C-alpha positions in Angstrom: 18.2 17.5 9.2 15.5 17.6 6.4 18.1 18.2 3.7 20.0 15.1 4.7 16.8 13.1 4.8 16.2 14.1 1.2 19.2 12.1 0.1 18.9 9.4 2.8 18.1 6.6 0.5 21.3 7.0 -1.6 23.7 5.3 0.8 21.4 2.2 0.7 21.5 2.3 -3.1 25.4 2.4 -3.1 25.6 -0.3 -0.4 23.4 -2.9 -2.2 24.9 -2.4 -5.7 26.6 -5.6 -6.7 25.6 -7.4 -3.5 24.2 -10.9 -3.5 20.5 -11.5 -2.9 21.1 -12.4 0.8 23.5 -9.4 1.3 21.1 -6.9 -0.3 18.2 -8.3 1.7 20.1 -8.0 5.0 21.4 -4.5 4.2 18.0 -3.1 3.1 16.1 -4.8 6.0 18.7 -3.4 8.5 18.4 0.0 6.9 14.6 0.0 7.3 14.7 -1.4 10.8 17.2 1.1 12.1 15.4 3.9 10.3 12.1 3.1 12.0 13.8 2.6 15.4 15.3 6.1 15.1 12.0 7.6 14.2 9.7 5.9 16.8 11.4 6.6 20.1 8.5 8.8 21.1 6.1 5.9 20.7 8.0 4.0 23.4 7.3 6.9 25.8 3.7 7.2 24.6 3.0 3.5 24.9 4.6 3.4 28.3 2.5 6.3 29.6 -0.8 5.4 28.0 -0.9 1.6 28.3 1.1 1.4 31.6 4.0 -0.7 30.4 7.5 -0.5 31.7 10.0 1.3 29.4 11.6 -2.0 28.6 8.3 -3.7 27.7 7.3 -0.7 25.5 10.6 -0.7 23.8 10.4 -4.4 23.0 6.9 -3.9 21.5 8.0 -1.0 19.4 11.1 -3.0 18.2 8.8 -5.8 17.1 6.6 -3.2 15.3 9.7 -1.8 13.6 10.8 -5.3 12.5 7.4 -5.6 10.8 7.6 -2.1 9.2 11.0 -2.9 7.8 9.7 -5.9 5.8 9.1 -3.9 2.5 12.7 -2.7 2.7 13.9 -6.3 3.0 11.7 -7.3 0.1 13.2 -4.5 -2.0 16.7 -5.6 -1.1 15.8 -9.2 -2.2 14.4 -7.9 -5.5 17.4 -5.8 -6.1 19.7 -8.6 -5.4 18.0 -10.7 -8.0 17.7 -8.1 -10.8 20.6 -5.7 -10.2 18.8 -3.0 -12.1 21.5 -0.4 -11.8 23.6 -2.5 -14.2 20.9 -2.2 -16.8 19.5 0.7 -18.9 17.0 2.8 -17.1 18.0 1.1 -13.9 17.3 4.1 -11.7 13.7 4.2 -12.8 13.1 0.5 -12.2 14.8 0.6 -8.8 12.8 3.6 -7.7 9.6 2.0 -8.9 10.2 -1.2 -7.0 10.8 0.6 -3.7 7.9 3.1 -4.1 5.5 0.2 -5.0 6.6 -1.9 -2.0 6.4 1.0 0.5 3.1 2.2 -0.8 1.2 -1.1 -1.0 2.6 -2.8 2.1 -0.1 -2.9 4.8 0.9 -0.8 7.8 -0.6 0.8 10.9 1.8 3.8 10.4 1.4 5.1 6.9 4.5 7.1 6.9 7.4 7.0 4.4 10.7 8.8 3.6 8.7 11.2 1.5 7.5 12.9 4.7 11.0 14.3 5.1 10.1 16.7 2.3 7.3 18.4 4.3 9.5 21.4 5.1 10.0 22.2 1.4 6.6 23.5 0.2 7.6 24.0 -3.4 8.7 20.3 -3.8 5.6 18.7 -2.3 3.0 20.4 -4.5 2.9 17.4 -6.8 0.9 15.8 -4.0 -2.2 17.3 -5.6 -1.5 15.3 -8.8 -0.8 11.8 -7.5 -0.9 11.9 -3.7 2.0 10.5 -1.6 2.8 7.6 -4.1 3.9 10.1 -6.8 6.0 12.1 -4.3 7.6 9.0 -2.9 8.4 7.7 -6.4 10.0 11.1 -7.2 12.1 11.0 -4.1 13.3 7.4 -4.8 14.0 8.4 -8.4 16.1 11.4 -7.2 18.1 9.2 -4.8 18.9 6.6 -7.4 20.0 9.3 -9.8 22.5 10.2 -7.1 23.5 6.5 -6.9 24.0 6.4 -10.6 26.3 9.5 -10.4 28.3 7.8 -7.7 28.7 4.7 -9.8 29.7 6.8 -12.8 32.4 8.5 -10.7 33.6 5.0 -9.6 33.8 3.9 -13.2 35.3 7.2 -14.3 32.5 7.8 -16.8 31.0 11.2 -17.9 28.6 12.7 -15.4 26.7 15.1 -17.7 23.8 12.7 -18.4 23.2 12.0 -14.7 23.5 15.6 -13.7 21.1 16.6 -16.4 18.5 14.1 -15.2 18.8 15.4 -11.6 18.4 18.9 -12.8 15.3 18.0 -14.8 13.6 16.3 -11.8 14.3 19.2 -9.4 13.4 21.9 -11.9 10.1 20.3 -12.9 9.0 19.8 -9.2 10.1 23.3 -8.1 8.5 25.1 -11.1 5.2 23.3 -10.7 5.4 24.0 -7.0 6.0 27.7 -7.3 3.1 28.1 -9.8 0.7 26.3 -7.4 1.9 28.4 -4.4 1.7 31.7 -6.3 -1.8 30.7 -7.6 -2.9 30.0 -4.0 -1.7 33.4 -2.7 -3.3 35.2 -5.7 -6.6 33.6 -4.8 -6.2 34.5 -1.2 -5.5 38.1 -2.0 -8.6 38.4 -4.1 -10.9 36.6 -1.6 -13.7 38.1 0.5 -14.8 37.6 4.1 -17.1 34.7 3.0 -14.0 32.6 2.2 -12.5 33.1 5.7 -13.0 31.2 9.0 -12.0 32.5 12.4 -11.2 29.7 14.9 -10.4 29.9 18.6 -7.9 27.1 19.4 -7.5 26.2 23.1 -4.2 24.8 24.3 -4.9 24.0 28.0 -1.8 21.9 28.6 -3.6 19.5 30.9 -1.1 17.2 32.6 -1.1 13.4 32.0 -2.5 11.3 34.8 0.2 10.0 37.1 -1.2 6.5 37.1 -4.3 5.0 35.5 -7.0 7.0 33.8 -8.0 10.5 35.0 -10.9 10.4 37.5 -14.4 11.7 36.7 -13.7 14.6 39.0 -10.5 15.4 37.1 -12.5 15.2 33.8 -15.1 17.6 35.1 -12.4 20.0 36.3 -10.8 19.9 32.9 -14.1 20.6 31.2 -14.8 23.6 33.5 -11.3 24.9 32.8 -11.9 24.6 29.0 -15.2 26.4 29.3 -13.7 29.2 31.2 -10.9 29.5 28.6 -13.5 29.5 25.9 -15.6 32.3 27.5 -12.6 34.5 28.1 -11.4 34.1 24.5 -14.9 34.9 23.1 -15.1 38.1 25.2 -11.9 39.2 23.4 -12.9 37.8 20.0 -16.7 37.8 19.8 -16.9 37.3 16.0 -15.2 33.9 16.0 -16.9 31.2 14.0 -15.8 28.2 16.0 -14.2 27.3 19.3 -12.1 24.1 19.2 -11.1 22.0 22.2 -8.2 19.6 21.7 -8.0 15.9 22.6 -7.1 15.8 26.3 -5.9 13.0 28.8 -9.3 12.9 30.5 -12.6 11.4 29.5 -15.1 14.3 29.3 -18.4 12.6 29.2 -20.7 14.4 26.7 -23.4 11.9 26.5 -26.8 13.5 26.0 -28.2 14.7 29.3 -24.9 15.1 31.1 -24.1 18.3 32.9 -21.1 19.0 30.8 -23.0 18.8 27.6 -25.7 21.1 28.9 -23.1 23.7 30.0 -21.4 23.7 26.6 -24.8 24.1 24.8 -25.7 27.0 27.2 -22.4 28.8 26.6 -22.6 28.3 22.8 -26.1 29.7 22.7 -25.3 32.7 25.0 -22.2 33.6 23.0 -23.6 32.7 19.6 -20.5 30.7 18.6 -20.3 27.1 17.6 -18.1 24.7 19.6 -16.2 21.6 18.4 -15.4 19.5 21.5 -13.4 16.3 21.9 -15.1 14.1 24.4 -16.4 10.6 25.1 -19.8 9.2 24.4 -21.1 6.2 26.3 -23.8 3.9 25.1 -26.3 2.0 27.2 -24.5 -1.3 26.5 -21.2 0.0 27.9 -19.7 1.2 24.6 -17.1 4.0 24.7 -16.5 6.3 21.7 -13.8 8.9 21.1 -16.0 11.7 19.8 -15.9 15.1 18.2 -19.1 16.8 19.3 -20.3 19.8 17.3 -22.5 22.2 19.3 -24.1 25.0 17.2 -25.4 28.2 18.8 -28.9 27.0 17.9 -30.3 23.6 17.2 -29.2 20.1 18.3 -25.6 19.0 18.6 -24.2 16.5 16.1 -21.2 14.2 16.4 -18.4 12.4 14.7 -17.1 9.2 16.2 -13.5 8.4 15.6 -13.2 5.6 12.9 -9.4 5.0 12.8 -8.4 3.9 16.3 -4.8 3.5 17.3 -4.1 -0.2 17.8 -2.8 -1.5 21.2 -3.6 1.9 22.8 -7.2 2.8 22.0 -8.2 -0.8 21.4 -6.7 -4.3 21.3 -7.0 -5.9 17.9 -8.1 -9.5 18.3 -8.8 -9.2 22.0 -11.9 -11.3 21.7 -9.9 -14.2 20.4 -6.6 -13.7 22.3 -7.4 -13.1 26.0 -3.7 -12.8 26.8 -3.6 -9.4 25.1 -5.4 -7.6 27.9 -2.8 -9.1 30.3 0.1 -7.8 28.2 -1.5 -4.4 27.6 -3.5 -3.7 30.8 -3.9 0.0 30.2 -5.2 -0.1 26.7 -8.5 1.6 26.3 -11.7 -0.1 25.1 -12.9 2.4 22.5 -15.2 1.3 19.7 -14.8 2.7 16.2 -17.4 4.8 14.5 -18.8 3.8 11.1 -19.9 7.1 9.5 -18.0 10.1 8.1 -19.5 13.4 9.3 -19.0 17.0 8.4 -20.3 20.0 10.3 -21.9 22.9 8.5 -20.9 26.3 9.9 -22.5 28.4 7.2 -23.3 28.0 3.5 -19.7 28.2 2.2 -18.0 26.5 5.2 -18.2 22.9 6.4 -15.7 21.7 9.0 -14.4 18.1 9.1 -12.3 16.5 11.8 -9.4 14.0 12.1 -8.9 13.0 15.7 -5.2 12.6 16.4 -4.0 9.4 14.6 -6.6 9.8 11.8 -4.5 12.6 10.3 -2.2 9.9 8.8 -4.9 8.5 6.6 -5.6 10.1 3.3 -8.6 7.8 2.7 -10.2 9.1 5.8 -9.9 12.7 4.7 -11.1 11.8 1.2 -14.5 10.5 2.5 -15.0 13.8 4.4 -14.1 15.9 1.3 -16.7 13.9 -0.7 -19.3 15.0 1.9 -18.5 18.6 1.3 -15.8 19.4 4.0 -13.5 22.2 3.2 -11.7 22.9 6.5 -9.9 20.1 8.3 -9.5 20.3 12.1 -7.0 17.9 13.7 -7.8 17.6 17.4 -4.9 15.9 19.2 -2.9 15.4 22.4 0.9 15.3 21.9 1.7 15.1 25.6 2.0 11.3 25.4 5.1 11.7 23.1 7.1 14.3 25.1 9.5 16.3 23.0 10.1 13.4 20.6 10.1 13.5 16.8 6.6 11.9 16.7 5.1 15.4 16.8 7.1 16.4 13.8 5.8 13.4 11.8 2.2 14.3 12.8 2.7 17.9 11.7 4.2 16.7 8.4 1.1 14.6 7.9 -1.0 17.7 8.4 1.1 19.5 5.7 0.6 16.6 3.3 -3.2 16.6 3.8 -3.4 20.3 3.1 -1.6 20.0 -0.2 -3.2 16.7 -1.3 -6.7 18.1 -0.9 -6.1 21.8 -1.1 -7.8 22.6 2.2 -6.5 24.4 5.2 -5.6 22.2 8.2 -6.0 23.6 11.7 -4.1 21.6 14.3 -5.4 22.0 17.9 -3.3 20.2 20.5 -3.5 20.0 24.3 0.2 20.3 24.8 1.5 22.6 22.1 2.3 22.8 18.4 -1.1 24.1 17.5 -0.8 25.6 14.1 -2.4 26.4 10.8 -1.3 24.8 7.5 -2.6 26.8 4.6 -3.9 24.9 1.5 -0.5 25.7 -0.1 1.3 23.5 2.4 2.9 26.5 4.1 2.6 26.9 7.9 0.9 30.2 8.6 3.4 32.7 10.0 3.5 32.9 13.8 0.7 30.3 14.2 2.7 27.5 15.8 2.5 27.5 19.6 5.2 26.7 22.1 5.1 23.1 23.5 3.9 22.5 27.0 2.5 25.9 27.6 -1.1 27.1 28.3 -2.4 29.5 25.7 -5.2 30.4 23.4 -4.9 31.3 19.8 -7.3 32.8 17.3 -6.6 31.7 13.7 -8.1 33.5 10.7 -7.8 31.2 7.8 -8.5 31.4 4.1 -10.6 28.6 2.4 -9.9 28.1 -1.3 -13.0 27.7 -3.4 -11.5 24.7 -5.2 -10.2 21.5 -3.6 -9.1 18.2 -4.9 -9.5 14.5 -4.0 -6.3 13.0 -5.5 -6.3 9.8 -3.4 -7.9 7.9 -6.3 -5.3 9.4 -8.6 -2.6 8.3 -6.3 -4.0 4.8 -6.1 -4.2 4.7 -9.9 -0.6 5.9 -10.2 0.8 3.3 -7.8 -1.1 0.4 -9.4 0.0 1.5 -12.9 3.5 1.8 -11.6 3.2 -1.7 -9.9 1.9 -3.2 -13.2 4.7 -1.7 -15.3 7.3 -2.8 -12.8 5.8 -6.3 -12.5 5.7 -6.7 -16.3 9.3 -5.6 -16.6 10.4 -8.0 -13.8 8.6 -10.9 -15.4 10.2 -10.2 -18.8 13.6 -10.1 -17.1 12.9 -13.5 -15.5 11.8 -15.0 -18.8 14.9 -13.7 -20.5 17.1 -15.2 -17.8 15.4 -18.5 -18.1 15.7 -18.4 -21.9 19.4 -17.7 -21.7 20.1 -20.9 -19.6 
């Protein structure tokens, strides 16, 4: 439950208080490891299906990954065991700063944190547009260690008013700011005109995963034809749509220049006078393979964006050129090559579409580069079928919500297997936009585009580095004082 996740760090704080360095390290590392194991069960299913590993092999790999992802929690426990901040003045701030810094700066292939549990509370997450996820994460840690301080005060039979007042101040400040931002968004939407709206046809074909190996070229052609028919049927009913979006699907639709599929898409786009954004595969003359978003306008030449952030051990094998054994261990991993350029697609003067293909939705830096190029609507093309009914989909949706608030742009999520939805620039999921998982459907989303958006990633980076510097200086001074007291 999200409300329990909000206070999920507090039990860790109580457990490590007064513990030795080794005990705090073990408790915090175990907390992080078990938390990641509980969250990533869907990755076991996805890895098993995509890379063709047995369930046991996939679980072992994910367990190793979780062991790595738990390292910053272990480092935090070690630091807390050394300094025991909650025994000192302003201890809750120092403790929260330590955990937020370690979780924010630790290199990870899955940039998720406990802060993503807040995605269902739009009023609370509005501070994302001030300092990005680092600020929200620090606020969550601070809230939890205020609770820890209250528990310790109860144990010591001390007055609670100071701790309760601090909690109330944190919550009130976040909620008031959040409500002001949300009401401002809705006021802007109410006063907008048609030029600030986009109408998007989102296709959810629910194409089944291949039983074994990759889908054949015949299956890919059949999927493309199916999507074309769905597109035409939708545009007959909604002829004024600005854009038709195809999701990422479990088949390699070849849209290299000159292929029959690409020609058919261009013909339909011209005939129906509607732009298409298609997820497909481009192939180069030297055998390269690229996960691609192909933009086909009603007139003119198509343009493309090649996925830059590839999912390791699934879309490619990091270090495969040096470690030949990797291909033996992960026989079904794809051989995609990353793109090098950020691209936005102009629909009209006021409207430029940018895309994050599946996994890329997790990375704020990726979206920032697209914003800088003028993008103001983010399309997330994805295929959730690999993860079944697991919690992975919820995490990806929460990432979409975070990006909407961080950058004040709407996010339109288009998935092969369900959970297509619109996240408004306020971080609210548009009413009735979310589709049912594992069904075949088409939705038309009419979405408001604010005339102002932000790029707070740099602000978030500045915040976390300033916090790290302040925490580091305080830790160094504590060490000097200890040494001087010997």
